C-alpha positions as CSV (number, residue, x, y, z in Angstrom):
1,M,-11.5,-4.8,-8.7
2,K,-11.6,-8.3,-7.1
3,K,-10.7,-11.1,-9.4
4,V,-12.7,-14.4,-9.1
5,F,-11.2,-17.8,-9.2
6,N,-13.3,-20.9,-9.9
7,P,-11.0,-23.2,-11.8
8,P,-12.7,-25.8,-14.0
9,S,-10.4,-28.5,-12.4
10,V,-12.2,-27.9,-9.0
11,R,-15.8,-28.9,-8.3
12,R,-18.0,-25.9,-8.7
13,P,-19.1,-24.2,-5.4
14,F,-21.9,-25.8,-3.5
15,G,-23.7,-22.5,-3.0
16,H,-23.5,-18.8,-3.6
17,Y,-19.8,-18.2,-3.1
18,N,-16.5,-18.4,-5.0
19,H,-13.5,-20.6,-4.4
20,G,-11.0,-17.7,-4.5
21,L,-10.9,-13.9,-4.7
22,L,-7.8,-11.8,-5.4
23,V,-7.7,-8.4,-3.8
24,P,-5.7,-5.7,-5.7
25,P,-2.7,-4.1,-4.1
26,G,-3.3,-1.1,-1.9
27,A,-6.7,-2.3,-0.6
28,S,-7.7,-1.6,3.0
29,L,-8.4,-4.7,4.9
30,L,-11.1,-5.1,7.6
31,V,-11.4,-8.2,9.8
32,T,-14.3,-8.6,12.2
33,S,-14.6,-10.7,15.3
34,G,-17.2,-13.4,15.3
35,Q,-20.7,-11.8,15.8
36,L,-23.3,-13.7,17.7
37,G,-27.1,-13.6,17.4
38,I,-27.7,-11.2,20.3
39,S,-29.3,-7.8,20.1
40,P,-28.0,-4.6,21.9
41,D,-30.7,-5.2,24.6
42,D,-29.3,-8.7,25.1
43,T,-32.3,-10.5,23.6
44,I,-31.5,-13.7,21.7
45,P,-33.9,-15.0,19.0
46,P,-34.7,-18.7,19.6
47,G,-34.0,-19.8,16.0
48,V,-31.0,-19.8,13.7
49,T,-32.6,-17.4,11.1
50,G,-33.2,-14.7,13.7
51,Q,-29.8,-15.1,15.2
52,A,-28.1,-15.1,11.7
53,E,-29.9,-11.9,10.8
54,L,-28.6,-10.2,14.0
55,C,-25.1,-11.5,13.1
56,F,-25.2,-10.0,9.6
57,E,-26.8,-6.7,10.9
58,A,-23.9,-6.4,13.4
59,I,-21.5,-7.0,10.6
60,K,-23.3,-4.4,8.4
61,A,-22.9,-1.8,11.2
62,I,-19.2,-2.6,11.5
63,L,-18.7,-2.3,7.7
64,E,-20.6,1.0,7.6
65,E,-18.4,2.4,10.4
66,A,-15.4,1.4,8.3
67,E,-17.0,3.1,5.2
68,M,-17.5,-0.3,3.6
69,T,-20.5,-2.4,2.4
70,F,-21.2,-6.1,1.9
71,A,-19.9,-5.5,-1.7
72,D,-16.4,-5.2,0.0
73,V,-16.7,-8.6,1.8
74,I,-14.2,-11.1,0.5
75,R,-14.6,-13.9,3.1
76,V,-17.5,-15.1,5.3
77,S,-16.9,-17.7,8.0
78,G,-20.0,-19.1,9.5
79,F,-20.3,-21.5,12.5
80,V,-23.5,-23.3,13.4
81,T,-24.2,-25.8,16.2
82,R,-26.5,-28.1,14.2
83,R,-26.1,-29.5,10.7
84,E,-29.8,-29.1,10.0
85,D,-29.4,-25.3,10.3
86,F,-27.2,-25.0,7.2
87,A,-30.0,-24.1,4.8
88,E,-31.5,-21.4,7.1
89,Y,-28.1,-19.9,7.7
90,M,-27.2,-19.9,4.0
91,A,-30.5,-18.3,3.1
92,V,-29.7,-15.4,5.4
93,R,-26.0,-15.2,4.2
94,D,-27.1,-15.1,0.6
95,R,-29.4,-12.1,1.3
96,Y,-26.5,-10.1,2.5
97,T,-23.6,-11.1,0.2
98,L,-23.2,-9.3,-3.1
99,D,-21.4,-10.0,-6.4
100,P,-18.7,-11.0,-6.8
101,K,-19.7,-13.6,-4.1
102,P,-17.1,-13.9,-1.3
103,V,-15.3,-17.0,-0.4
104,S,-17.2,-18.8,2.3
105,T,-16.7,-21.5,5.0
106,L,-19.4,-23.0,7.1
107,L,-18.5,-25.3,10.1
108,V,-20.6,-27.3,12.5
109,V,-19.2,-26.6,16.0
110,G,-19.9,-28.1,19.5
111,G,-21.2,-24.9,20.9
112,F,-20.5,-21.3,21.8
113,T,-20.0,-19.5,25.1
114,R,-23.7,-19.8,26.0
115,P,-25.9,-22.7,25.0
116,E,-28.6,-20.5,23.5
117,F,-26.3,-19.2,20.8
118,L,-26.8,-21.2,17.5
119,V,-24.7,-19.3,15.0
120,E,-21.6,-17.0,14.8
121,V,-20.3,-15.2,11.7
122,E,-17.1,-13.3,11.0
123,V,-16.1,-11.6,7.8
124,T,-13.0,-10.2,6.1
125,A,-13.5,-7.2,3.8
126,A,-11.2,-5.3,1.4
127,K,-11.7,-2.0,-0.3
128,V,-9.4,-0.2,-2.7
129,V,-8.7,3.2,-1.3
């Protein structure tokens, strides 16, 4: 069981995430590479919502192959190219993350390997075996 940390001496989280999670000893750890909003047939949705959904669906497939789910995710790192895309990205993230909410970081970056990419997401998951 993961233990949640949101100390009263720290400002409450801005969104649906926790400040800290403690993973119990003996848990298996899965770390994903950053997933981009591109489908297996190389199509790229024009907006951040569609791209973020592809990122999280790719992560879901990786988790399933590792016999995990989004309930096992302890950290989400998101990267967007435009500050105005925060809300759309977070709405997609919040549909996928489960309780206890993972820790989360969201950064605005200058760009990715191709200019049409607007978002990239990576996660860390832990599961007691």
